[in-house]
N, C-alpha and C positions, 0 to 999 in steps of 0.2 A: 721552780724545780726543787728547791729544798723542802717545800711543803709536800710535794708528791713523793719525794724520796723518803721523808719521815712516814708518810702514810704507807708506803710500800714496806718499810721496815716493821711498822706496827702491825700491819695486816699479814705480814710474812708471805706464805705461799698463796694467799687468797687475793693478792693484788700484784699485778705486773704493770709497772708504770714505764712509759716510753716518752722520750722527748725526740721528736722528729724535726730536724732542721731542713728546710727546703727552699732556700733562697737562690734563685738563678743568677742574681747579680754577683759578678766576680767569682763565680763558682770554679773552684779548683779542688779536686778530691783530696789531695794531700793537705792542703791548707785548711780545708773544712775539718778534716780529722784532727789536725793539730788544735784548731779552735775549740772543738768539743772536749778534747783531752784537757786543755787548759781550764775550761769552764768547770769540768768535773773535779779537777784537783782544787781549784780555788774555792768551790762551794763544798768540798769534802763530801761529794755524793757517793753513796754506797750501793744503793739498790736500783735506782732509776737507770734505765738504759738510754744512753745518748747515741743517737744515730742520725743519719742524714740521707737525703735524696737530692738529685740535681735541681729539682723543682717540684712544686706541689701538683704539677700536671704530668709528672713522670709516668710513663706507661710500663717501663720495664719492672719497676718496683710495685706497680699497681696502686701507688698512693693516690692517684687521680680518682680512684673509686670512692674515696672518702669525701670528695667534693669540698675540699678545703680552699677557701678564698685566700690567695697569696697576698692580697692587699690589706688584710687585717693584721693586727698585732699578734694575736694568738687564737688558737682554736683548741678547745679541750673536748675530747670525745671519750665517753665512758661506754665500755662494752661489757656485756655479760654473755659468755658463750657465743662469741662472734656477732651478736646482735647489738646495735647501738641502743643504749638505754637513756642517754642524754647527751646533749651537745651544747657547748657554750662558745660564743664568739666574743672576743675582746673582753674577757673576764679579767677584772683588775685583781691584783694580789692583796685582798683585804681580809681581815679576820672573818667578816660576814660571809664572804665568798668561799673561804676555806671551810667554814662551818657548813655551808650549803653542799659542797662537794662531799665532805665527810658524811653528812646525813644521807645523801643519795647512795653513797657506797654502803652505809649501814643497812639501807633498805634492800640491797641486793642479796643480803644473807638469806640462805634457805634454811629449812628445818635441819638439814644435815651438814651445815656449813663447817662445823668443827671436826667432823669425822674424817679420818684418813681415807683416801680413795681405795677401792678394792685392789687386792693384789692379784696379778695375773700369773698363773702358774703354768 
C-alpha cells in the first residue's frame, strides 16, 4: 500500500489508487472501518483510498464484476479509462514487481498526458 500511495503522490492527478478490502470472515462494518483507519494511520498513507466491501462477491457494490478470487492474497488491477490494462494475482511486494507496475503505468501515458483537461463553461 505504501508503494501505491507513493505512486499516487508522484503521479498526482494521473493516478487514483484504491485498496479494497473484501473479506467475508468476521465482517462487521464498523470494525472493518476501524481496521482500515488504523492501517492508514500506521502506514501514514496520504493519497491511496482505503475502502471495503462485505466480500469480493458483493453485488450491491458491483465488486463481483472484477472477478477477484477471494482465496488469493492480493489482486492488483490497473485500469485506464474504465478498461483493464493489466491484472496481477498474488504479486509479492518486491523491488522488481514495483518496477514492473511503474513501467506499466508509464506506458499508459498519452501524448497529452501533462495537459490540463478542457474547461467547461
